[in-house]
N, C-alpha and C positions, 0 to 999 in steps of 0.2 A: 952663088950657085942658084940654079932654078930647078924647082921640083918637076919631075916628069909628069906628074898629074896631081890634082887636088883631091884631098880626102874630105869626106863629108864632115860637117861639124859634129861635135860630141852630142849624144842624145841628151835631151832635156826632160826633166820631170816636173809637172805642175806642182804648185804649192797652194794648199788650201787658203783661201782668203787673200791671195796676192796675185798680182800680174807678173811677178818675178818667177823664174824657173830655176831649177837645181840641175846644173850640168853634171853628168855622170863621168867620173874619171876611171874608177875601178869597181869591180864587184867581187866581194869575198863572201863565200857561203860556208856556213858551219855544218859539219856533218854530225849526225846522231846526237842531237841536243835535246831530245825527248826520249826517256827510257822506253816508253811503250813502242815508239817507232823503231828504235834499235832492235827491240825484241821481235817485232813483226818482220824485220829484215834478216833475222837469224844471226845477229851479231851482238857482242857485248859492248856496253858503254865503256869508253876509255875515260876513267875519272881522274887520270893523272894530268891531262891537259886536253883542251879542245883541239880539233883538227879541222882543216879547211880545204876547199877547192875553189877555183875561180871561174868566172865567166868574163868574156870581153864586154866592154861597154855596148858593143853592137848587138848584144843579146837583149837589150832593153826593148820592151814591148809595152805600150800604153794600155792601161785598163780600158775595156770596152772594145778592143780590137778583135777582128776575125782573122784567123790565120789558117793556112792550109795544114792539114795533118803532115807532120814533118817527114823528112827524107829518111829512108833506110831503117825504119823501125816498125815493129808490129806490136809494141807494148809501150805506149806513151803514157806517162803517169803525171798526175798533178801532185804538187806538194805546197801546201799553204804555209806562208812564213811571215813573221814579224820582221820588218826591215828597219834598220837604223842607218840614218844618213849623217855622216861626219861633216862638221861645219868649221872646224879649226884644226890646225896642225897638231898632231899627237905623236910623240916619239918617246918611248919608255915612260909612258904616263902611269901614275899610280892609280889603283882602283878608286881611291878616295876622290881623285880629280877627274876621273874618266867621263862622268856625265857632263862636265863643263864643255867638252868638245863636240857634243851632239847637236846637230842642227834640227833634226826632226825625225819623225817615224812614219812608216807607211805599211800598207798591206801589199804583199808580194806573192807571186807564184814562182816556184823553182820547177819548171817543166822539165821532164827527164825522159830520155830514151832508155827505159829501164832494162830492156834486153841487152843493149850495148853496154850499159854500166855494169851489169852483173857478169857479162862475158869478160869484160876487162878486169873486174875484181877477181874472178876465178883464176885469171892468169897473172895476178899481181901487177897489172898494168895501170897506168893513169886512167881516170874516168872521163877524159876530155870529150870523147865522141858521145858519151851518154849524157853529159851535163852541159858542156859549152855549146848549146844548140841555138841556132838562129831563132830569135823571138822567144826565147825560153825564160828570160828574166822579166816576167810581167810585173808591172808596178802601178799602183794607184797614186793619186796626188798625196804629197807629203804634208803631214801636220806638224807645225813648229813645236819644238820641245817644250816651250813654255805653256803649251795648251794641252799637254798630255803627260800624265804621271804613270809610270809603269807599275802595275800591281797584279791583280788576278783577273785581268780582263779576259773574256771569252775569245778564243780564236777558233774559227769554224770554217768549213768549206762544204759547198753543196754542188752536185752535178745534176743538172736538169731538175733542180728543186729538191733533190733528196740529199740529206745531210750525210756526209762521208767522214769528215774529220771534226772533232769537237773536244777541245781541251782549254786550258787557261795559260796565260803567260807565266803564272807561278810554277808551271810544270817544267820550265826551262831548266836544264841541268846546269849550264853555264850562264850566269846572268850577263846583262849588257855591260856593266862595269868590268866584270871579269874578262869578257871577250875583248873589249877595247884595250884593256891593260895588257892582255896577253898578245894580241895581234900587233900592238905597237912596239913590242920587243923585236919583231921581225921585219916590220915595214915602217917607213915614215908615212903615217896616215895623213891624208890631206883632205881639205874640202872637196867634195865630189866622190869620195869613197863611200860605197854602200856595203852594209853587212846584212846578209840574209841569215837570220839567226837559227834556222833549223825548222823542221816540220814535225807536227804531232803524228800519232798513229792514225791509220785509216787511209793511207795512200793507195792509189789504184789507177787502173787504166781508163782512158777516155778514147772516143772514136769520133770520126767526122759526124757533125750534126749535134754534138754535145755542147752545152753551155755550162761554164764553171763560174761560180761566184764564191769569193772568200771574204770573210768579215773578221774584224777585231773591234770590240766595243770601243767607241770613241774615235775611230779612224775612218777615212773614206774607204769604201769597199773596193775590191778588185774583181774584175770580170774578164772572161776570155771565151770566145766561141771558136770552134774548129769547123773548117770546111773540108771538102774532099782534097785528097793529096794531089799535088801537081803531077 
């Protein structure tokens, strides 16, 4: 059989210190993984188990890009995130073994049409229109796992140079090993799968003309600029 048309190749993420790139297969995002962020959103933290939403690989947007203010929203929010890149197959992996499947780590932005997300949440509908937005999974170059040890590194975000989010990775409710072990009970995780691990408190709106920069100590920073809507 012959395909009716060709699809574009999978998005690729640069790797620090390498000419190789990391192809993106799937994007999993963790909801409400910082207690202060859950509080600012007016919801309780579910401490029984983490929960997730997804973005398509085509939501990937490279750090340093300028994008138009997105379609059909009047309340577009930044969310700074610590991103984990899976490098080996993982299925029903134990927490003790979970870090062995990590390829590396990066800074990411989960950009969100907040008005559409909250409208869907109020009607108990999926968040797809609010979260799975074109160019909304912004990501910087990945740092290999051997060069970064998760601890209490500062995670922060600024808009036009003004700090908006400021926390540490120690504030994560569900740790990286816990997330990988839990998620691998429901999916056969594979190289190319990214996990955006949640955002600290301080999320808020941006408008055309704004520049966003997110940092995590020891990782390449992530940046995004917004231009006028199409």
